[in-house]
LOGU-317870 format. One record per residue: residue in one letter; x, y, z of N, C-alpha, C in turn. Coordinates in steps of 0.001 Angstrom, whole numbers, plus 524288, in hexadecimal, padded with zeros to 5 digits. Atoms other than C-alpha are relative to their C-alpha. Example, Ala and Ser with C-alpha at 12.3 -4.5 7.8 and 13.67 -1.06 7.14 Angstrom:
<atoms>
a8037A7FB5A800008300C7EE6C81E7880384804B080000 s7FCCC7FB5A7FFC4835667FBDC81BE47FCFE80442802DA 
</atoms>
This chain:
<atoms>
m806407FDBA7FFF142576671116A770802438046E7FCA8 e7FF357FDBB80305425F467D0369DC580238804E9802F7 k7FDE37FA467FF4042D9068AB169D347FEA3802A380303 e805AE7FAA1802BD421576938B69B697FD197FEA5807BB l80613801FD7FBCA4195768ADF6A6DF8032B800588054E q7FD36801B27FA88425B1689EF6B1888001D803D280169 e7FE107F9A9800BF42854699886AF177F865801EE80401 y802667FD1E7FF72418E069C506AFCC7FEBE7FCC6806D6 l7FEFE802E67FA194199F691C36BD4080408803058037B n7FB197FC487FC3242479699286C24B7FEE68062580272 h8027E7FAC77FE0641E1E6A50D6C3D57FC1F8006F80266 f8077C800587FC69412F76A14A6CD738020A7FDDA803FB i7FDE1804B27FABB41DFF69C556D8287FF0480508804E9 h7FEC07FB427FB0441B906A3C56E50B7F9D6804217FDCF s804BD7FBF080286410D46ABA86DC8A7FA2A7FFC2803F4 d803A8802817FE07404D56AF896E28D7F9F57FEC67FC84 e8026C80201803013FE0E6AC256D60A7FEBB7FBF07FE25 p7FF5C8035E800733FA9469E8E6D0CA8019D7FF197FACE a7FFF080241805293FFEF699256C3017FB457FCB67FE53 h803788018F801B33F420695F96BAF67FFF07FE2D7FBA4 f80237804FA803D13F115688D86B21A7FABA7FFC17FEF1 r8041B802A07FEC13E6EB684E06ACB27FECA7F85B7FFD4 p80185805F58002E3E2C5675066AE58803547FD837FCBF h7FCBC8015C8038B3E7E5670D26A26D80544800627FF55 e7FB4B7FCD07FE9F3F4CF67A036A3B68026B7FC9E8039E t7FE34804197FC743F812670E06AF88802C87FC827FEC7 e8008D8047F801593F8AF662FC6A89C8064C8008E7FFB4 d7FA59801EB801F540855664876A5408037F8021980530 i7FB017FD707F92540CD066C9D6B39D801EC7FBED80377 l80085802C07FB0C4134F663A26BB4B7FFB1802FF8044C v8004D7FE347F81241129664C16CA79805547FF878002F s7FAC37FFEA7FF9A4217E663276C8EE802D5804EF7FE3A d7FE107FB39803984226066D526BFBB7FFDF8080E8041C i800B17FCF07FCCF41C40675ED6C95D80249805C58045C p7FC3C7FB197F9EB42454682496D1BD7FC0F7FE99803A3 e801FF800A07FB82421E4681626DEB27FDD6806538016A d801EF7FB867FD47419BE68BB26E6907FDB4805FB7F82B v8038F7FF25806E5410A868E7B6D88A7FBFF80204802CE e804DF801D87FE0E40214690FD6DA177FFB17FFBF7F8B9 i80125801738061F3FB6368AF06CE077FA027FE358005E e805AD7FFDA800D73EB8E68CA86CB357FDDC7FDA77FACB i802DC800E48047F3E522683F86C14E7FB2B801A37FE17 c8036B7FDB5801DA3DA95689EC6BA837FE50800007FB89 e801157FE65805333D39568D3F6AEA97FF808050A7FE3C l7FE807F80A800AE3D42D697F46A7B47FD49801D47FA12 d804F47FDD28029B3C75769E0869E4280276802E17FB96 a7FFD67FD778029D3C7D76A5FF693D2800A98052B8011A k7FFC37FAFB7FE063C56D6B2A169BF1805A780049803A9 g7FBA8800A57FC273D1FA6AD7F6A3BF7FD1E7FFD7805CA i8040F801127F92B3C8536AA8F6B074803967F8FE800FA r7FE698056E7FE293CF5B69F236B87E7FAB57FD60802B8 h801B5803B37FE953C661693466BB5A803397FB5C802C8 i7FB1B802887FCB43CC2268BDC6C5FE7FB517FCA080288 e80473804E37FEAC3C57367EA16C83D8041C7FEA18053F l7FE088012E7F97C3D01767B356D4AF8020780497800E4 e7FE947FBA37FEFB3D012684146DDCB805617FF6680553 g7FA1A801197FD003E01C682A26E1388023D800127FB8D t7FBFE7FE8A803873ECAF6872C6DBF18034B7FC4980229 f7FBF88036A801DC3F8C967EF96DB458062E8014280127 k7F9487FFFD7FE924059667F906E22B804397FD8480227 k7FC20803BF7FEDB412CE677986E35A8035D80206803B9 q7FD617FF697FAE04191A678A96EFE4800B97FAFC802EF n7FDE6803C47FDB442363671966F58B800647F96C7FAFB d800BD80207800E74240466A1B6EB387F7EC7FAF07FF06 k80661801ED80045413796646A6EC8B7FE28804477FDA8 l804587FD638044B408DA669A06E39D7FC9D80196803D0 y8068E7FE3A800EE3FC4C670806E9A17FD868025D80153 l8041B7FBCF803C93EFB6673EE6E62C7FCD08047F80640 n802F77FC4F7FC143EC2567F426EF427F996803307FDCF m8027D7FC7A800503DE3F6806C6F1647FE8D804388023B a802167FBB07FF083D66168CBA6F3277FAED800E57FFDD h80568800E97FD773C97A68C976F8F67FD3D805F6801D5 d802067FBC57FCFD3C54669BEF6F9E57FB428028F7FE7B w806247FD998023A3B6B769FDC6F9CE7FD59803F78061E y803567FAA77FD503AD786AC7F6FEDD7FA4B7FD2D80080 r803548030D7FFFB3A38A6A9EB7060F7FA508043F7FE5C k803057FAD58051839BA26B58E6FE127FD337FAD27FE0A w801B3804418051E39AC06ACA96F2947FDA57FC88801F9 w802C98068C7FE32396E669F766F9637FBD57FE767FE4D t805218023C8015E38B91699A06F45D7FF147FAD88029D a7FE3A804F07FEE338CD268C136F7A67FBE68007D8055E p80554800777FBC3380B46865470303803EB7FD3B80276 l7FC2E7FEA97F9AC38E53681AB70C30803958048A7FE3B g7FDB47FBB0800323929C68D6770FEB806D67FDE17FFF7 m7FC2E7FFEA803793A0F4690B770BC5804007FCD98051F a7FC80800697FD623A94D68EC7718487FDFC7F80A7FFD4 h7FFE9806AF7FEB53A34E6805471A358023A7FCE67FA3B h800EC80382804E63A36867D5170ACC80671800C88002E m7F8D97FFC87FE9F3B41E6816D70EDE800087FDCE80116 d7FDA4801467FB143B55C67966719BD7FE127FB707FE7F l7FEF080672800EC3B1AD66D4E712F0803197FEC57FBE0 i7FC68800148029F3B94766F337076F806207FFE480598 k7FC9C7FFFC7FCF33C387670797125C800A67FB3A800AD r7FE8E8055E7FD163BF7B663337178B7FF5C7FDCC7FD52 l7FED7802E1805593BFE565CE170ACB805F1800B47FF1B v7FC9E7FEF97FE813CCF06620270ABE802F37FCC68021E e7FDD1804C17FD463D23D65B457152A7FE2B7FB0980232 f7FF1180290801B23CC1A650D371388803857FC927FCD6 r7FB33802DD803F23D37264EE7707D280448800C580035 q7F9D48019E7FF423DF7D6513B70DBC802C67FBB5805D5 k800338042B7FF0F3DE496479A716C37FED67FB3E7FFA4 e7FFE6806B3803943DB0963D2670DDF8039E800727FAF3 e7FD3B7FF52804413E440641E670341805C4802C680157 n7FC047FE237FEA53EE16649E270B13803918033C7FE1D n7FDE77FC29802AF3F14F6548E701707FB9B8046180120 i800B17FC7A800643ED6165F4E705617FFBF802B28052D e8004F7FD6F7FC923EFFE6694770D3E7FF5D8073980065 r801C47F848800A63EF2B678C9711AA7FB707FFD280035 i804D17FE9C800623E0DB679007150B7FF2F803A5803AB e8007D7FD6A7FED83DE30684F9718CE7F9FD8046D8002F f804F87FDAC8034F3D00D68AAC71AF27FE0D8034080310 d802767FB8C7FC593CAD66977D71FB37FACE803557FEFF d8082A7FB7F7FF4D3BDE96A0A27219C8001080596800BD e801757F97D7FDD83BF036AEA3721147FB8D8035A80106 g803077FDA97FEC33B2E66B167720297FD857FF837FB28 d803987FEF3805A33ACBA6B61D7123E8033B7FBBD7FDDE w7FABA80257802FA3B9DA6AD1570D3E7FF407FB0980329 c7FBD5804047FE0D3BC2169D0D70E4F804BE7FE677FE5B h7F968802FC804743CA45697A170B04800557FAD880289 l7FDFF8049E7FDDE3CE9A68B3C70A888018F7FF037FA13 y7FCC57FF53800693D9936883670603805937F7BE8017B y7FE08804717FED83E3A367AF4705078003A7FE387FC6D s7FFDB80380806743EAD0672826FB78801C77FB107FF07 i80021806E68013D3EC35666756F4E4805927FD8A7FDF2 v7F9FC80240802823F91C65EDD6F3B87FEB67FCA17FBA3 i8002480582805863FABE6590F6E4318020D7FB96803CC p7FC57802857FFFD4000264E936E545803597FC267FBB5 d7FC0D7FEBB8042040CED64AB36E0FD801937FDE27FAC8 e7FF94802968057A409FB6421B6D7BF7FCC58010B7F94B t804F17FD63804704012364C5F6CF0380757803967FCE9 k7FA4F7FDF88050240C9164EAB6C3D17FD80806DB7FDC5 t800007F99C802E5405CC65C576BCEB7FA58802E380479 l801807F9F07FCF03FEE56682E6C20E7FAA37FE1F7FEEC y805E07FFFA801EC3F17A663176BADE7FDA57FBE68022B q8008C8032B7FCA73F0F4657436C13B7FFFF802F380702 a7FFFD7FF487FA833F39F65D796CD877FA718045F8003A y804977FBB38004E3E7396682D6C8F17FBAC7FBEA800DA d804A6803B5800983DFC165BB16C7D77FDD27FD0580533 f801468010A7F98D3E25D656CC6D5407FD268044F804BF g801737FBC7800013DE17662CF6D7F37FA5E7FF8680090 l8040F7FDF48026F3D282662C96D2517FA1F7FC5B80431 d802B8807F87FD513CE13653026D79B7FF23801DA80525 f8001F7FCB87FC363CF2F659FC6E4427FA79803B7800B7 s805147FAA27FFF23C6DC665726E19C7F8727FDB07FF77 i804D48015E801BF3BBF965DBB6DBD97FDFA7FC0180391 w80107805AB7FCC23BABE651DE6E5337FFFC805188058F k801A57FD2C7F99F3B9D165ECB6F22C7FAD7803277FA7A d8054B7FC56801D03AF67668F26E7567FB577FAFD8003C r805CA802BD8000A3A67D65C0A6E4717FDF57FFC280533 i8031C800B37F9B83A53A659E66F5497FE15804FD8013A l802CE7FCB5800553A35C667C06F47F7FB1C7FF7D7FE01 h805CA7FE37803B6397716694C6EC347FD3F7FC028002B s802A3803467FECB3929D65E6D6F1267FD948014380564 v8029D8003F7F943391C8662936FE867FCF6803817FE4A q801F97FAF78028238C85670B56F7FD7FB917FEF17FF4B n80456801EA801C838287669F86F2537FB147FDBE80330 r802EF802D07FC9537DA9662386FD4A7FE5980434802B9 i801937F9A87FD2737D0666F25704ED7FC268027E7FD29 g803167FDFA802F1375A36753D6F9527FC2C7FCE08027E s804948022D8004736C8C66B416F9277FD49800F48052A i801F87FF927FBC436A1C669D8706737FAA48053E801EC v802967FBEE7FEA7367CB678F37087C7FAB78000E7FADD n804737FCAD8023135E0867A8C6FD237FC077FC31801A1 e8025F803A57FFD13573766D9E7004B7FCA180109803D8 i7FF097FD9F7FC51355C06749E70D667FB57805E07FF5C a802CC7FC8A8016C351766810E707EF7FC0E7FFFF7FBDF n8078D80229800B43460D67CA46FF737FC687FEBD8023F e803537FF9A7FB0334216676317093F7FAD0804F780079 y800B57FBAA7FCDB33D5B6842670C887FE6B8040A7FB47 s7FE8F7FC518031033BD568ADF6FF067FA2A800787FD55 s8071D7FD1F8013732E81692596FD227FDB87FE3A7FAB8 f8018880077804AD32EDA68EFD6F0087FF5D7FA0F800CF k80192804B18016232C7867FD36F14A7FA477FF257FFD0 s8062D802138004731F2667EEC6F3227FD63802167FB9A l805627FEAB8042731B3F6863F6E730800147FBFB7FB5C e8006F80533804403170E67CC96DB23801CB804837FB2D f7FDCB7FFB68053A3190267F4D6CCC87FBFD804747FFC0 p802FB7FAD78024330DC168A056CADC802A78038480052 e7FF707F8B17FCEB3121C692F96D4DF80666801AB7FE26 l7FB307FE9F7FFC83217A6917D6D1B48022A801E37FA8B i7FE6C7FF15803C431F08692BD6C4A17FFA9806CD7FEBB e801547FBB880256317F169F0D6C4E3803068044480552 r7FC7C7FB677FE0F3217C6A5666CFB7805F37FF9C7FE8B v7FA71800C2801DF32E7A6A1436C87E801778055D7FBD0 g801617FD0A803D2326BC6AAA66BE517FEDD80588800A9 n801D97F95A7FC05320DF6B65A6C7C680664801DC80315 e7FB847FEC47FC2132C6D6B5D56D01C801CB8049880173 k7FDC57FCC5801CA3339F6C2AB6D0D8803AD8018180360 n7F7898002E7FEC333FB26BEEC6DAAC801C87FFAB7FF42 p7FC87800E3802D834A0A6BCA86D308800FA7F890802F2 n7FE89804D87FDB934EFF6B0E86DEF77FA637FCD080147 i8033B803A47FEC0341306AC496E1937FD8D7FCEB7FA4B k80035802BF8037733F846A99A6D2F9802757FD397FCC4 g7FAEF802398004B34B406A4216D1307FEFC7F7A180420 r8017B805767FCBC34624699116DBAC7FAA97FF218013F l804818003480198338E6698686D8067FFE37FB9D7FB75 l7FC8C802968052A33FB0694186CB828024F7FAAD800F5 e7FDFF804157FEE7347C1688BD6D1327FC9B7FC9E804A5 e802B3807827FB1133DC3683876DCA07FAE27FFF77FAB4 l802197FFA88044F33473684416CEDA802D07F9007FD89 m7FC8B8030F8026A33ED567AD66C7BA801497FB128024A c7FE618053A7FC5934121674086D38C7FAF97FB557FEB5 k8073D804F2801043322866E0D6D42D8011F7FF4D7F8D1 f7FFEA80070805B93350866CCE6C26C803627FB478008B f7F99E805798011333FF6663646C4557FE037FBB68053A s80170802787FD1D33B7F65DDD6D01A7FA677FB5A7FF6B f803F2804D38011E330456568D6C9BC800547FBCD7FB7A v7FD85803CE8024F33AB864FD36BFD1801AC7FBBE801E5 k7FDBD805117FEC333BF2642296C2798056A800D48011C g7FC0C80202800593490063F186C5ED8033280602802B3 f7FC1F7FCFC7FD0334DAF64D536C91A7FDCF8030F8054C e800318013A7FA433521464FB56D59F8027F8077480161 v7FDB17FC29801DD353C965FA16D6C27FF788033E8050A i7FFD97FA717FB3035AA3668E36E0E480136802CB7FEF9 e7FFE27FAA57FFDF35956675A96E2D2804AD8044180134 r7FBD77F98F800453639F683B56E1598049E7FAEC803DE l7F8CD8030F7FF5D3713C679E36E2008025E8051B800EF k7FC4B7FD947FFCF37B556810E6E82C805B1800FE800F2 t7FB2A801F87FEE738A6C67F176E6E680219805AC80185 e7FD7A7FD3B7FE78395BF687FD6E8CC7FFB28049C7FCCB t7FE9F7FC8A8030C3961368EC26DD0F7F927801F77FCB3 e805A17FF3280259385E468FEC6D77E7FB0D7FBF280467 e807FA7FFE87FD883789F68EDB6DAA97FC787F9AB7FBF4 i801A8804ED8056637127682506D1C77F87E803A280189 d805F9800077FDCE361DE684526D1A47FD207FB01800E0 l802808047D7FD8235DB0677EE6D13F803C27FC377FD41 v7FEE28038D803833652266C626CE677FC107F8527FFE2 i8029580724801D035ED565D136C979803507FC2D80340 l7FECB807198012C36288650016CE497FDFB7FC6A7FC1D n80471804DC804B836083647426C1467FF2E7FB6980297 k800458046D7FF7035CA663B946C5E37FC547FD627FCF2 s80318801B88011C3521E63ADA6BCA87FF1C7FAE57FA1A a7FF308050A8034D34F7662DD16B3DC7FD53800607FADF a801C87FEDF806E334AE86350E6A684803E48005B7FFA6 p7FE9C7FFFF802313524D6319669C4E80414806087FEA5 i7FB047FB6A800C8357ED64083698B4800B3801C380594 w7FBAC7FF547F90135A86642956A6CF803617FDDC8022A q7FACC8043D7FC79362636364B6AACC80527802D67FD8A k7FD427FE68802C936A5263ABE69F848037C805B18011F e7FC9F7FD347FE3036F18646F96A5B17FEB8800A980761 s7FA617FF3E7FBBE377AB64CE86B1207FC4A7FEA68052C s80346800797FB2A3718D649B16BFDF7FFE3805588022A l800207F8D27FD2437265658A56C2C87FCA2800B87FBB9 i801457FD3F8058236A1E65F166B9FC8001F805A6803A4 l800657FAE17FCE936A4366FD86BEC57FCB3802887FD33 v803FF7FBB38029735F34679706BCC88005A8048E80141 e7FF137FAD47FD113603C687596BEA47FA1C804127FED6 c804F87FD897FE4E355386904E6BF9F7FF87807837FEFB k7FF897FE857FFE73534D69CE16BAC97FBB6803B97FE29 n8052B7FE6D800F5347F36A60E6BD84801408057E7FEFD w8001F7FCA08028C349D46B2C16B58D7FDE0800AB7FED1 s804B17FA66802EC342B06BE446AF698029C7FDEE7FA38 g7FC8780043806CB34CFF6BBF76A3797FFFF7F9E47FEE0 k7FCA5803D480266353836B00F69C728046C7FEA77FFDE c7F99E8019E7FFB135EBD6A80E69F60802D48004A7FA9D g7FBE68020D8034636A5B6A7E2697C48057C7FE677FF6A k7FA76801F880331377F36A62469302801FB7FE15806AD n7FC937FF9E7FA0037E6D6A86E6A1767FDAE7FD0280084 e7FE938037F7FC233759D69FF66AA4B7FE497FA507FC9A l7FCDA806617FF32376CB694016A284803917FEAE7FF8B v7FBBF7FFCF800663836C696466A2A3802BA7FE0F80622 v7FFD1800727F975383506952D6B1C37FF337FAF57FFF4 f8008C8062A7FF5A37A89689D76B0FF803D77FC897FF90 k7FD68802AF8021F382A6682E76A8A1804977FE9580491 e7FD88800207FB6238C46685A96B2BD801E97FCE08029B k80176804E77FC79386CD67F806BC887FDAD7F8A07FF62 i7FFF0806747FF58383A26732B6B813806647FE547FDC9 c7FBE7801E57FFEB39144672BE6B28C804F37FE22805B3 n7FE0F7FED77FB703962B6733A6C01F7FE997FC2480415 r80204806E87FE5238E7F666656C39B802267FC708004B k7FEC7805A1800553983965F086C240801FC7FB357FD07 g7FF5B802218026B396D7659766B6F77F7FE7FC127FF99 r80735803047FD1838777654AF6BDD07FC758024E7FE5E a804EB7FED9803193802065BF36B6E780045801DD7FBD5 k801127FDA98055C37D8465FB36A9487FD43800BE7FE8A i802347FCDE803CF370E8664F76A6767FE80802138061D g802137FE1B7FCB83690966EDE6AE967FB4E803547FCFE f805FB7FE608012335BBF675076AB438007A806E180071 f7FF517F9C77FE3035BFA685B56AAE77FA97800CD7FFA9 i804B6801DE7FE4B34F80688A26AED77FFE9808FB8006B s801797FC927FF6934C056977B6A9757FAC5802C67FD72 w806B68007C801C733DCA69BBC6AB7A7FEDC805337FCC3 n8012D7FCF4805D233DF26A7E76A213802FE7FDDF7FC2D g7FFC67FF9D806333444D6A0E16963F806518008E8034C f7FBE28005880191352F26A1C1691D080233803DF7FC8B a7FE197FBBE804AD35A0A6AAFB68A35804977FE297FB40 e7FBA78029880253360EA6A8A867EC7804967FE5F7FF1E t7F9CB7FFF27FF4436E2D6AA0F68283800137FA1B8045E f8019A8047E7FFAB36A5569CB4689447FF417FC917FE8F t801A2803A2804753651D694F36809280740800197FDE1 k7FB918004A804643734F6997967661804617FD8D80411 e7FAF2802007FA9237B59695C8683A47FFCF7FA1C801A9 d800C5804E77FE1E375CE688126859F801197FD917F9F2 l7FF9E80006805AE377DD68624675F78059C7FFC780006 r7F9EE7FFF1800993859F688F4675AB805937FDBD80478 s7FBB28017A7FE683889E683306808B7FE767FA2F80223 s80474803F07FF58381206764B67E4C8028C7FA807FFAF q7FD1D802677FF5238C5466F5B67ABA804697FA08805EB g7FE17803717FB5438F10669696875A7FBE97FC9B8008D d802E6803B47FDB23884965F466914D7FC68801DA80356 i803647FDF17FCCA380036688E6977C7FBD5800327FF58 l803377FFC8803F7371C466835694D97FD518067680367 i803337FE837FF4E36A02674C6698547FA33801C07FE58 i8065C801AB8011F35ACB6744469A857FDDA804877FFC4 p804037FBCE7FDCA354D0682F2699A37FAC27FE7F8003F v805268010B7FEE4348196835569E047FC5F805E780054 t802057FAF27FE1333EDB68E1369E8E7FAD87FEB88045D g8031F802C97F95433450691B86AA137FB0F7FF317FBD3 k80301800D180271329FB68F7469C407FFC07FA267FF3A n7FE5980443800BA331916826669B777FD847FC80804FA v80018801E57F8F732E7067FFA6AB4B7FAA07FE8680060 i8049F7FF607FFD5321476827A6AA537FCC97FC057FBFB e802BB802608069D31DB967A5769B04802BF7FBCB80687 a7FDFB805467FC4E3248E66E006A5987FCE57FFC28037F l802CE802E47FCB931D4B66F076B1567F7A87FE6C7FD08 s8032E800BB802C83122166EF56A9FC7FC727FC507FCD0 n7FFC58065A804E2313ED6623D6A2C8802A57FD0280260 i7FC7D801688019831CA6658956A3A2805A48025C80324 i7FBE97FEAD7FF873296165CCC6AC0D805E47FAF97FCF9 e7FB28801A3800D6333026522B6A8087FFDB8014C7F9D9 e7FEA97FE268097A32F1D653536980F7FFD78046280054 h7FC607FA9B801A43330A661A569811804088004B80238 l7FC6B7FD137FE2333E526613A6A0AC804037F9747F818 e7FCC28022880563342FA65475693AE80075804D17FC40 k7FF4F7FD20803C233D2565E9D68AAA8057B803FE7FED3 w7FADD7FA767FE04346FB6696B691B9806037FC607FD16 w7FCEF80056800CA350FC65FF568E9B80132800DE7FB50 i7FF9E8009A8055B3512065C646820B8017C805AF7FBF4 g7FE497FB238039A34EA866B0867DA98053180145801AB a7FB8C7FEE58004F35BC066D8E683DC803927FCA27FFDE t7FC6680364804F6362B46634167E9180161800157F9CE s7FFF07FED2805AA35E08666DF670AC80161804B07FF1F t7FF927FD2B802B036075673CD66FCD807C18002A80129 
</atoms>
């Protein structure tokens, strides 16, 4: 190990603060060279100096063993997922216990519910054959991805059940297109305006053969207005992703750059299963929206902007033909 790196790590022996490394910086750090009782956090660092942590844990070597000490600390006040926080944490604990039984590589499982906060701590023993800190980090990520995939699946399933039940009693379900369009344009209450537009677009996309609409999907960190399961046999949609996201904004003004950026992040967060989205802005788009869409158009994510005028025109003709026209327009700009 280089002298400078050794001195840096030695500085954190028995320290309350962790040493920090970016993932690529750990490729040449041997586990055998890491001093005992040095806590190490691996994270990316952006241009503003903000740390972005993908793995909720820190590494520490004790008694010649390298441990990944995982910590989940969540606050009830900010919890929005369909499955309550305590049950969500209990599910993680059960997954950890299952992994411990199967792999026998997890120790010191502790769960504490304080009321406002829930805490879950456990330590993963890194395999002896692991040579570098990067390999240890990769091992921890594999475990985290396995855990999160199950958690997201459970939250989405429960959210879908809640939405299905709620939609059965929605006061907007009985409204037909003419009344929905009128109320979308004239409603004064902001919350109701948004729900009316969501209901209108749910009915709209439900008319498209092969599109199966899921309404208002909540995850741990975000809320999506509509999700479409793309089962279409039409050539252009067959080539698109299996999930299509829909964002609905019934604002008095036009949507701009910031709203587009947030929507693209929602699409990116679908683990590669979504590459396309419809952005419905009833009163149109600001110039900043179009410029941002052009600026970031080199990637494989496609955003199809749709206005209220576009929707009304499509409803007076053949919806599928208008969808194709919107798709062509979005891919040509």
